[in-house]
Each structure stands twice: as C-alpha cells, then as structure tokens.
C-alpha positions in Angstrom: 18.5 -43.0 -8.2 15.2 -42.2 -10.1 13.3 -42.5 -6.9 15.6 -40.0 -5.2 15.2 -37.5 -8.1 11.4 -37.9 -8.0 11.4 -37.3 -4.2 13.6 -34.2 -4.6 11.3 -32.8 -7.3 8.2 -33.5 -5.2 9.8 -31.8 -2.2 10.9 -28.7 -4.1 7.4 -28.4 -5.5 5.9 -28.5 -2.1 8.3 -25.8 -0.9 7.6 -23.5 -3.8 5.9 -20.3 -2.8 2.2 -20.3 -3.5 0.7 -18.1 -6.1 -1.2 -15.2 -4.5 -4.7 -14.7 -6.0 -5.5 -11.2 -4.9 -7.2 -8.9 -7.4 -5.0 -6.1 -8.8 -1.9 -7.1 -6.8 1.4 -6.9 -8.6 4.4 -8.3 -6.7 7.7 -7.0 -7.8 10.2 -9.5 -9.2 13.0 -7.2 -7.8 12.7 -4.8 -4.9 12.7 -1.2 -5.9 14.6 1.6 -4.2 13.7 5.3 -4.3 15.5 8.3 -2.9 13.9 11.4 -1.4 10.2 10.2 -1.1 8.5 13.2 0.6 4.9 14.2 1.0 3.0 16.7 3.1 0.7 16.3 6.1 -2.5 18.3 6.5 -0.5 21.1 8.2 1.9 21.3 5.3 4.7 19.6 7.3 7.0 17.6 5.1 7.0 13.8 5.8 9.9 11.6 4.6 9.5 7.9 3.9 13.0 7.2 5.2 11.7 8.1 8.7 9.6 5.0 8.7 12.2 2.4 8.0 11.6 -0.6 10.3 7.9 -0.4 9.5 5.7 -2.0 6.9 4.5 1.1 5.0 1.6 1.6 2.6 1.3 4.6 0.4 -2.2 4.9 -1.0 -2.7 7.4 -3.8 -6.2 8.8 -4.1 -8.4 11.8 -5.0 -11.8 13.0 -3.9 -13.2 12.7 -7.5 -12.1 9.1 -7.8 -15.1 6.7 -7.4 -13.0 3.5 -6.8 -11.0 5.5 -4.2 -14.2 6.3 -2.4 -15.2 2.6 -2.4 -11.9 1.3 -1.0 -11.1 4.1 1.6 -13.4 2.7 4.4 -11.6 -0.7 4.2 -8.2 1.0 4.2 -9.4 2.8 7.4 -10.3 -0.5 9.0 -7.0 -2.1 8.0 -5.2 0.6 10.0 -6.9 -0.6 13.2 -6.0 -4.3 12.7 -4.1 -5.3 15.9 -2.3 -8.1 14.1 -0.5 -5.5 11.9 0.9 -3.3 14.7 4.0 -2.4 12.6 1.9 -1.0 9.8 2.0 2.7 8.8 -0.6 3.8 6.2 -0.3 7.1 4.4 -3.3 8.0 2.1 -1.8 10.6 -0.2 -4.2 12.9 -2.1 -2.7 13.5 -5.5 -5.9 15.0 -7.0 -5.0 18.6 -6.3 -8.0 18.8 -4.0 -8.1 21.4 -1.2 -7.7 20.5 2.4 -11.3 21.3 3.0 -12.6 19.1 0.2 -10.3 16.3 1.4 -11.6 16.6 5.0 -15.2 16.5 3.8 -14.4 13.4 1.8 -13.0 11.7 4.9 -16.0 12.9 7.1 -18.6 11.7 4.6 -16.9 8.2 4.5 -16.6 8.2 8.3 -12.8 7.7 8.1 -11.6 7.7 11.7 -8.2 5.9 11.7 -6.3 7.6 9.0 -4.8 11.0 8.5 -4.8 13.0 5.2 -1.6 13.6 3.3 -0.9 15.4 0.1 1.6 15.0 -2.7 4.5 17.3 -2.4 5.7 19.6 -5.2 8.0 16.8 -6.2 5.0 14.9 -7.6 5.1 11.4 -6.4 2.7 10.4 -9.2 5.6 11.0 -11.7 8.2 9.4 -9.5 6.2 6.2 -9.0 4.9 6.3 -12.6 1.3 5.9 -11.5 -1.1 4.9 -14.2 -4.3 5.6 -12.4 -6.1 5.9 -9.1 -6.3 4.4 -6.7 -2.8 2.9 -6.6 -1.3 1.5 -3.4 2.4 0.9 -3.0 3.9 -1.4 -0.3 7.3 -0.8 1.3 9.1 -3.4 3.4 11.0 -2.6 6.7 14.1 -1.6 4.7 12.1 1.0 2.7 12.0 -0.9 -0.5 9.0 -1.3 -2.7 7.9 -5.0 -2.9 4.4 -4.8 -4.4 1.6 -2.5 -5.5 -2.1 -2.6 -6.1 -3.2 -1.0 -9.3 -6.9 -0.2 -8.9 -9.2 -0.7 -5.9 -9.2 -3.6 -3.4 -11.0 -4.7 -0.2 -8.2 -4.1 2.3 -10.0 -6.2 4.9 -10.2 -9.3 2.7 -8.9 -12.3 4.6 -6.6 -13.4 1.8 -5.1 -9.9 1.5 -4.5 -9.6 5.3 -2.9 -13.0 5.4 -0.6 -12.1 2.6 0.3 -8.7 4.2 0.9 -10.3 7.6 4.0 -12.1 6.0 5.7 -8.7 5.8 4.8 -7.2 9.1 
C-alpha cells in the first residue's frame, strides 16, 4: 500500500505544471473577463476586442517617451512575424497621449514593419486594466479572457517566452 501511495505521489509530481521562469510575467490564477474593450486605429476607427475571439490576442500598452517601451518594441515587431504563432493578433496601444505623427516617427525610427499603431479610446483602457506602468502587455486567450500579463519590458523573441506562448496559440 505504501508503495502505491509513493508511486501516485511521484506520478502526480511529474504531471504538475512546470514553473515558468520568464521575467515580469504574471499568470492569472483565475481568468479575467472584461466587457467593452475598445481602442482606436490610426484612422480613428474603433476596434473591439470581441471581434478577435478565436485568436490569441496581445494588447501592448506603450508611449513614445517610455524608454523600456522603445527597447522592447523591435522584439514585439519580430514576434508578429513568427510563423509558428499564426493565430496571434498584436495590438500595440499608445496610451501616452502622443500624436499620430509622433507615434509614426517612433515606429519609423525603430524600423517597426510588422505592427500597426493603435490608440487608447476615450474610455481609457489604462484605468480599466489598472495599469501600473509602461510597458504593460496583456494576453487574452481564444475566448477573450485575460490569462496573463507582463508588467515591464521583455524580449518577445526569447525562446522560453515563445515556447510558453505557443501553448496558447
């Protein structure tokens, strides 16, 4: 009997999910649901997060004056062209009250080629998501529920990160 208990304990430990060691990553204990998540594209057209259910969605909040945002944006750009993440939608949302021109210059200087620029709507997503700083990246599963966030900057093309993210694609 003791041997059976030991075997079951060993088996359950081997099946336990591994601890993810990715800088600044916070995985939600419970999935979070939000209603009415909207933001604006560069032409001032309203975008709705609900329109992207069925996709893995990343909302990345940034501003042109944010040095860590500037550091991570090129790797976010490269993540968007990763062919193994074909179900991924990335929305970099400027919440810094920067003009379109300043935002376009920011992308041009960093040679961002795979991402579009989006802006926080008058509803202020920063308040809705209780952002504490920039950059902040929020991950939504295919059902539109928040399952994790990164508070601070990250290298989006880090192999550990991509392997982790691939589990949700």
